[in-house]
LOROTI-222761 format. One record per residue: residue number from 1; x, y, z of N, C-alpha, C in turn. Coordinates in steps of 0.2 Angstrom, whole numbers, plus 5000, padded with zeros to 4 digits. Layout:
# residues N
{NUM {X Y Z} {X Y Z} {X Y Z}}
...
//
This chain:
# residues 187
{1 {5084 4911 5181} {5078 4909 5179} {5077 4908 5171}}
{2 {5074 4902 5169} {5073 4901 5162} {5068 4906 5159}}
{3 {5070 4907 5153} {5066 4912 5149} {5059 4908 5147}}
{4 {5054 4912 5145} {5048 4909 5144} {5048 4905 5137}}
{5 {5053 4906 5133} {5054 4903 5127} {5058 4897 5127}}
{6 {5061 4895 5133} {5066 4889 5133} {5062 4883 5131}}
{7 {5065 4878 5129} {5062 4872 5127} {5058 4869 5133}}
{8 {5061 4868 5138} {5058 4865 5144} {5052 4869 5146}}
{9 {5053 4875 5147} {5047 4879 5149} {5041 4878 5144}}
{10 {5043 4878 5138} {5037 4878 5133} {5034 4871 5133}}
{11 {5038 4866 5134} {5035 4859 5135} {5031 4858 5141}}
{12 {5033 4861 5147} {5029 4861 5153} {5022 4865 5151}}
{13 {5023 4871 5148} {5017 4875 5147} {5012 4871 5142}}
{14 {5015 4868 5137} {5011 4864 5132} {5007 4858 5136}}
{15 {5011 4855 5141} {5008 4850 5145} {5002 4852 5149}}
{16 {5003 4858 5151} {4998 4862 5156} {4992 4864 5151}}
{17 {4992 4863 5145} {4987 4865 5140} {4986 4872 5140}}
{18 {4991 4876 5141} {4991 4883 5141} {4990 4886 5133}}
{19 {4984 4889 5132} {4982 4891 5126} {4987 4896 5123}}
{20 {4989 4900 5128} {4994 4906 5126} {5001 4903 5123}}
{21 {5003 4897 5125} {5009 4893 5123} {5008 4891 5116}}
{22 {5002 4888 5114} {5000 4886 5107} {5000 4892 5103}}
{23 {4997 4897 5105} {4997 4903 5101} {5004 4906 5099}}
{24 {5008 4906 5105} {5015 4908 5104} {5019 4904 5099}}
{25 {5019 4898 5100} {5023 4893 5095} {5020 4893 5088}}
{26 {5014 4894 5088} {5010 4895 5081} {5014 4901 5077}}
{27 {5014 4906 5081} {5017 4912 5078} {5025 4913 5077}}
{28 {5028 4909 5081} {5035 4909 5081} {5039 4904 5076}}
{29 {5040 4906 5071} {5043 4902 5065} {5050 4899 5067}}
{30 {5053 4902 5072} {5059 4899 5075} {5058 4893 5080}}
{31 {5052 4892 5082} {5050 4887 5086} {5050 4880 5083}}
{32 {5050 4880 5076} {5050 4873 5073} {5055 4868 5075}}
{33 {5061 4871 5076} {5067 4867 5078} {5065 4864 5085}}
{34 {5063 4869 5090} {5061 4867 5096} {5055 4861 5096}}
{35 {5051 4862 5092} {5045 4857 5091} {5048 4850 5089}}
{36 {5053 4850 5085} {5056 4844 5083} {5060 4841 5088}}
{37 {5064 4845 5092} {5067 4843 5098} {5062 4840 5103}}
{38 {5057 4843 5104} {5052 4840 5109} {5049 4833 5107}}
{39 {5048 4833 5100} {5046 4826 5098} {5051 4821 5099}}
{40 {5058 4823 5097} {5063 4818 5098} {5064 4816 5106}}
{41 {5063 4821 5110} {5064 4820 5117} {5058 4815 5119}}
{42 {5052 4816 5117} {5047 4811 5119} {5048 4805 5116}}
{43 {5050 4804 5110} {5052 4798 5106} {5057 4794 5110}}
{44 {5062 4797 5112} {5067 4794 5116} {5065 4792 5123}}
{45 {5061 4796 5126} {5058 4794 5133} {5054 4788 5132}}
{46 {5050 4788 5127} {5046 4782 5125} {5050 4776 5124}}
{47 {5055 4776 5120} {5059 4771 5118} {5063 4768 5124}}
{48 {5065 4773 5128} {5069 4770 5134} {5065 4767 5138}}
{49 {5059 4769 5140} {5054 4766 5144} {5052 4759 5141}}
{50 {5051 4758 5135} {5049 4752 5132} {5055 4747 5132}}
{51 {5061 4750 5130} {5067 4746 5130} {5069 4743 5136}}
{52 {5069 4747 5142} {5070 4744 5148} {5066 4739 5150}}
{53 {5059 4740 5148} {5054 4734 5149} {5056 4728 5146}}
{54 {5059 4729 5140} {5060 4723 5135} {5067 4720 5135}}
{55 {5071 4723 5139} {5078 4721 5140} {5079 4714 5141}}
{56 {5076 4711 5145} {5077 4704 5147} {5075 4700 5141}}
{57 {5069 4702 5137} {5067 4697 5132} {5071 4698 5125}}
{58 {5073 4705 5124} {5076 4706 5117} {5083 4708 5118}}
{59 {5086 4709 5124} {5093 4711 5125} {5094 4718 5122}}
{60 {5101 4719 5123} {5103 4726 5121} {5102 4728 5114}}
{61 {5103 4723 5109} {5102 4725 5102} {5095 4727 5101}}
{62 {5090 4723 5104} {5083 4725 5103} {5081 4732 5106}}
{63 {5085 4733 5111} {5084 4740 5114} {5086 4745 5110}}
{64 {5092 4744 5107} {5095 4749 5102} {5090 4750 5096}}
{65 {5088 4744 5093} {5084 4745 5087} {5077 4748 5089}}
{66 {5075 4747 5095} {5069 4750 5097} {5070 4758 5098}}
{67 {5075 4760 5100} {5077 4767 5100} {5077 4770 5093}}
{68 {5081 4767 5089} {5081 4770 5082} {5075 4770 5078}}
{69 {5072 4764 5079} {5065 4763 5075} {5060 4767 5078}}
{70 {5060 4768 5084} {5055 4772 5088} {5055 4779 5086}}
{71 {5062 4782 5086} {5063 4789 5084} {5061 4790 5077}}
{72 {5063 4786 5072} {5061 4787 5065} {5054 4787 5064}}
{73 {5050 4782 5067} {5043 4781 5067} {5040 4787 5070}}
{74 {5042 4790 5075} {5039 4796 5079} {5040 4802 5074}}
{75 {5046 4803 5071} {5047 4809 5067} {5042 4808 5061}}
{76 {5042 4803 5058} {5038 4802 5052} {5030 4803 5054}}
{77 {5028 4800 5060} {5022 4801 5062} {5020 4808 5063}}
{78 {5024 4812 5066} {5023 4819 5068} {5022 4823 5061}}
{79 {5027 4822 5056} {5026 4825 5050} {5020 4823 5046}}
{80 {5018 4817 5046} {5012 4814 5042} {5006 4817 5046}}
{81 {5006 4816 5052} {4999 4818 5056} {4998 4826 5055}}
{82 {5004 4829 5056} {5003 4837 5055} {5001 4839 5048}}
{83 {5004 4835 5043} {5002 4837 5036} {4994 4835 5035}}
{84 {4992 4829 5037} {4985 4827 5037} {4981 4832 5040}}
{85 {4983 4834 5046} {4978 4838 5050} {4978 4845 5046}}
{86 {4984 4847 5043} {4984 4853 5039} {4979 4853 5033}}
{87 {4980 4848 5030} {4975 4847 5024} {4968 4846 5026}}
{88 {4966 4842 5030} {4959 4842 5033} {4957 4848 5036}}
{89 {4961 4851 5040} {4959 4857 5043} {4958 4864 5039}}
{90 {4962 4864 5033} {4962 4870 5029} {4957 4869 5023}}
{91 {4955 4863 5022} {4950 4861 5016} {4944 4858 5018}}
{92 {4943 4852 5019} {4937 4848 5021} {4933 4851 5027}}
{93 {4937 4852 5032} {4934 4853 5039} {4936 4860 5041}}
{94 {4938 4865 5037} {4940 4871 5039} {4934 4875 5042}}
{95 {4936 4880 5046} {4931 4884 5049} {4930 4891 5046}}
{96 {4926 4895 5047} {4925 4902 5044} {4931 4906 5045}}
{97 {4935 4905 5050} {4941 4909 5052} {4948 4906 5051}}
{98 {4947 4900 5048} {4953 4896 5047} {4958 4899 5042}}
{99 {4964 4900 5045} {4970 4902 5041} {4976 4899 5044}}
{100 {4979 4895 5040} {4985 4891 5044} {4990 4889 5038}}
{101 {4996 4888 5041} {5001 4885 5036} {5003 4878 5040}}
{102 {5006 4874 5036} {5009 4868 5039} {5013 4869 5044}}
{103 {5018 4873 5044} {5023 4875 5049} {5019 4876 5056}}
{104 {5014 4880 5056} {5010 4881 5062} {5008 4875 5065}}
{105 {5005 4870 5061} {5003 4864 5064} {5009 4860 5066}}
{106 {5015 4860 5063} {5021 4856 5065} {5023 4858 5072}}
{107 {5023 4865 5073} {5025 4868 5079} {5020 4866 5085}}
{108 {5014 4867 5084} {5009 4866 5089} {5008 4859 5091}}
{109 {5008 4855 5086} {5007 4847 5087} {5014 4845 5090}}
{110 {5019 4847 5088} {5026 4845 5090} {5026 4846 5098}}
{111 {5024 4852 5100} {5023 4853 5107} {5018 4850 5111}}
{112 {5013 4848 5107} {5007 4844 5110} {5010 4837 5112}}
{113 {5015 4835 5109} {5018 4828 5111} {5021 4828 5118}}
{114 {5022 4834 5121} {5026 4835 5128} {5024 4830 5133}}
{115 {5017 4829 5134} {5016 4824 5140} {5018 4817 5139}}
{116 {5020 4815 5133} {5023 4809 5131} {5029 4807 5135}}
{117 {5033 4812 5137} {5039 4811 5141} {5038 4807 5147}}
{118 {5032 4806 5149} {5031 4802 5155} {5031 4795 5153}}
{119 {5031 4793 5147} {5031 4786 5145} {5038 4783 5146}}
{120 {5043 4787 5148} {5049 4784 5151} {5048 4779 5157}}
{121 {5042 4780 5160} {5041 4776 5166} {5037 4769 5164}}
{122 {5036 4768 5157} {5032 4763 5155} {5034 4756 5157}}
{123 {5041 4755 5159} {5044 4749 5161} {5041 4747 5168}}
{124 {5039 4751 5172} {5037 4749 5179} {5031 4745 5178}}
{125 {5031 4739 5181} {5025 4734 5181} {5019 4737 5183}}
{126 {5014 4736 5179} {5007 4738 5180} {5006 4746 5180}}
{127 {5009 4750 5185} {5009 4757 5185} {5011 4760 5178}}
{128 {5017 4757 5175} {5019 4760 5169} {5014 4760 5164}}
{129 {5010 4755 5163} {5005 4755 5158} {5000 4760 5159}}
{130 {4998 4761 5165} {4993 4766 5167} {4996 4773 5165}}
{131 {5003 4774 5167} {5006 4781 5166} {5006 4782 5158}}
{132 {5008 4777 5154} {5009 4777 5147} {5002 4779 5144}}
{133 {4997 4775 5146} {4990 4776 5144} {4988 4784 5145}}
{134 {4989 4786 5151} {4987 4793 5153} {4991 4798 5149}}
{135 {4997 4797 5148} {5001 4801 5144} {4999 4802 5137}}
{136 {4996 4796 5134} {4993 4796 5127} {4987 4800 5127}}
{137 {4983 4799 5132} {4976 4803 5132} {4978 4810 5133}}
{138 {4983 4812 5137} {4985 4819 5138} {4987 4822 5132}}
{139 {4991 4818 5128} {4994 4820 5122} {4988 4822 5117}}
{140 {4983 4817 5117} {4977 4818 5112} {4974 4824 5114}}
{141 {4973 4826 5120} {4969 4832 5122} {4973 4838 5120}}
{142 {4980 4837 5122} {4984 4843 5120} {4984 4844 5112}}
{143 {4984 4838 5108} {4983 4839 5101} {4977 4843 5099}}
{144 {4971 4842 5102} {4965 4845 5100} {4966 4853 5102}}
{145 {4969 4854 5107} {4971 4861 5109} {4975 4864 5104}}
{146 {4981 4861 5102} {4985 4863 5097} {4982 4864 5090}}
{147 {4978 4860 5088} {4975 4860 5082} {4969 4866 5082}}
{148 {4966 4867 5087} {4961 4872 5088} {4964 4879 5087}}
{149 {4970 4880 5091} {4974 4886 5090} {4977 4887 5084}}
{150 {4980 4882 5081} {4983 4883 5074} {4978 4885 5069}}
{151 {4972 4881 5069} {4968 4882 5064} {4962 4888 5065}}
{152 {4962 4890 5071} {4958 4895 5073} {4950 4893 5072}}
{153 {4949 4887 5075} {4942 4884 5074} {4940 4882 5081}}
{154 {4934 4880 5082} {4931 4878 5088} {4934 4872 5091}}
{155 {4933 4871 5097} {4935 4864 5100} {4932 4858 5096}}
{156 {4925 4859 5095} {4922 4853 5092} {4925 4852 5085}}
{157 {4926 4857 5081} {4929 4856 5074} {4936 4854 5075}}
{158 {4940 4856 5080} {4947 4854 5081} {4947 4846 5082}}
{159 {4942 4844 5087} {4941 4837 5088} {4939 4833 5082}}
{160 {4935 4836 5078} {4933 4832 5072} {4939 4831 5067}}
{161 {4943 4837 5066} {4949 4836 5062} {4954 4831 5065}}
{162 {4955 4831 5072} {4959 4826 5075} {4957 4819 5074}}
{163 {4951 4818 5075} {4948 4811 5074} {4949 4809 5067}}
{164 {4947 4813 5062} {4947 4811 5055} {4955 4810 5054}}
{165 {4959 4814 5056} {4966 4814 5054} {4969 4808 5057}}
{166 {4967 4806 5064} {4970 4800 5067} {4968 4794 5063}}
{167 {4961 4794 5061} {4959 4788 5058} {4962 4787 5051}}
{168 {4963 4792 5047} {4967 4792 5041} {4974 4790 5042}}
{169 {4977 4793 5047} {4984 4791 5048} {4984 4784 5050}}
{170 {4980 4781 5055} {4980 4774 5057} {4979 4769 5051}}
{171 {4974 4771 5047} {4973 4767 5041} {4979 4767 5036}}
{172 {4982 4772 5035} {4989 4773 5031} {4994 4768 5034}}
{173 {4995 4769 5041} {5000 4765 5044} {4999 4757 5044}}
{174 {4992 4755 5045} {4991 4748 5044} {4992 4746 5037}}
{175 {4990 4750 5032} {4992 4748 5025} {4999 4748 5024}}
{176 {5003 4752 5026} {5010 4752 5026} {5013 4746 5029}}
{177 {5011 4744 5035} {5013 4738 5038} {5012 4732 5034}}
{178 {5006 4732 5032} {5004 4726 5028} {5008 4725 5022}}
{179 {5010 4731 5018} {5014 4731 5012} {5021 4729 5014}}
{180 {5023 4732 5020} {5030 4730 5022} {5031 4723 5024}}
{181 {5026 4720 5028} {5026 4713 5030} {5026 4709 5023}}
{182 {5021 4711 5019} {5021 4707 5012} {5027 4707 5008}}
{183 {5031 4713 5008} {5037 4713 5005} {5042 4709 5008}}
{184 {5042 4709 5015} {5047 4705 5018} {5046 4697 5017}}
{185 {5040 4695 5015} {5039 4688 5013} {5041 4687 5007}}
{186 {5043 4692 5002} {5045 4691 4996} {5052 4689 4995}}
{187 {5056 4691 5001} {5063 4691 5000} {5066 4685 5004}}
//
């Protein structure tokens, strides 16, 4: 039988939105590497599902670039969103009992990605889109639970931190994309 601290068990518990799991990984400084692996697994599952769906249009090279690019983007996204959430949650939107470190948010948000493993099925016509959408919503809900537990705030405050964090992250990514596309045009 698997121990309760195995990666697979923790990812399943995170997907079940078990508050105790989020408290456990918040306190377990050794779980940061597991959170990283969880993000990598979800990123690969997402890239595989998307890649299979696009194989006919982009071929094997497109699939490979999708894997590498998706993995890098997911890791940067995880780090950036965790940091933004940390900054917002411990300063502007902090609660009366808020006491957190960035590592705590890295771990809890990393495990909140767990439902995204279902995106491996995104290549299935019609149903794949529904599964992918549901996995995204599930991740967002898990993210609120993760932030609530890591920051020791109410669900409402955690939701506010997540919404503001997602909006800021989204704006930064749009600006980065515009700059990147603009720079491509210069060469």
